[in-house]
C-alpha positions, 0 to 999 in steps of 0.5 A: 500499499502506498504512502498516500493511501495509508495517510487518506485510508487513516484520516478517513478510518479517523473520521468514519469512527469519530462519525458513526461514534457520534449518531450513536451517542445521538441515538442513545441519548435520545432514548435515554431522554425518552425512557429516563422516566421509566428507568426511574420509576421501575429503577431500573440497575445501571448494568441492566439499562448499559446491557439496553442500550448495547443491544440498541447499537446494531440497529443504529448502527445499519441506519447511520452507516451511510451517513457516518460513510458520507460524512468522513469522506466529505472531511477527509477528502475535503482537507485533501481538497483544502489545502491543495493536497488533492492537486497535487496528487493529480497533477503527479499523474493520480486519477480521482478513481485511484485516489479514492480507491482504498476509500472505495474499498472500505465503503463496500465493506461495510456494504457487506457489514450493514447487509451480514449485521441486518440480517444476522444481528440486528433482528437477535438484539431487538429482540432482546432489547425489548426482551430488557425494556418490557420482562426485565425493566419493567416487569410485563409477565409475557403469557404463553397463548393456551389458543388462537382464534382465526388462525390462517398458516402458510404451510410447505408445498402448496399448502394453506391451514384455515382453523376456526380455533388452535387448542395449543396443549392438547394440539387439536385444532377446530372447524380446519381445512387444508388447501393443497396447491399445485402451480397455483391449481387447487388439487386437493381440498380437506375440510374437516371438524377437527385435527389432532396430533397424534406424535406422527401426523394430522389425523382429520375427523368428520369431514369431506375429501374432494380432489381436484383434476382435469375440472372435474371434482369428487368428493368423499365423507369419513370419520377419521382419516390420517394423512401422511407428509405433512411437515408442517408441526403443532409449534408452527400453529403456536407461533405467532407469523412473522412481519418481513422485517423480523425475517432474514433474506433466507427466511423471507425467500423461503416464505415467498416461495411457499407463497408463489407455490399456492398460488397467493400475491407475492409482489409486496413480499418480492419488494420486501426481499430485494430492500433486503439487499438494495440498502446495504448497497447505499453505503457504496453509493453516497461515498462515489457522490460524495467524493465527487463533491470534495472536489469541487466544494474546496473551502468546505466545513465540518458543518457542511460537509455534516448538513449535506451528508445527512440530507443526501442520505435521507433524500435516498432514505426518503425515495428508498421508502417511497418506492418501496410504499408504491411496491406494495400497492402494485403501482410499481414492479417490486423489482423497479420499487426496490431497486429505483433508489439505488439505480437513481441515486447510483447513476448520479453517483457515477456521472458527478465521478466522471465529471469530477475525473475530467477536472 
């Protein structure tokens, strides 16, 4: 690594760490002010409060990493440009892309870090944070449900369960309907007064089984029918369903495949699935924008850099959320809704970098 690379990287990483820590402190202080009354009223010990904020940090890092990267880019390259060091480097034959290459590498690594944190760390940390705040500080006891009413469960292989009442401990369903689909077409439907788990399989009682093939329907009544090969187990019906933001990419992808197999609409879930990949990429995009802008602002200060960082990052965030909502409503194709913000800002970033390279 060249001396100039080490010099720029040292400055950039210093600003990045300081900026990220600053944003984390701001979030902690704001959240502490909001929850101070709760902590004092329940006499929460400070180690427990500290543990709560430790679990708040991963989500804050993922949200504020693009802003911190952009701020670090403005400050590091702005200093080089302000004192003529950037001009000297380019006069020595180095292109702008070559100068900022170590910064771009760090930004790419931060995109990967954001993706990994969002997939594997943030969900568990968020769950632990909520548990600490509600159960250990507020002493709210969460009781396990003994029954669930009006349950609709998307099973494996294109199966949809519709249950009027599910009793958790007896592992028994009442007024149950099981629909099986193949390539979006209904092939079998079982309607029964009840179904119970015998330890290995579901046993349906007092109902009808209907089969559909080539436009014809056949129906057969039964008093007791054990059905093998059903992958859904009692614990699947006992727990509440997860929201897309509570699932990682692989879990959501599997859920989308199960939805598609059942013939249900999957477009809104496809938007959320691709947003999980699209959002971390902003870490690299904003750094390219920051590098191009830094060559034009010779007298920029920390305040201007901070303002531009927040404005650009939140403009991206606003556009991404708007297109995501349009994708959920069906106004935009799922892939367009998820990637349009990245494409728009990516084109702007490349255009600005090319123009800065020619100057």
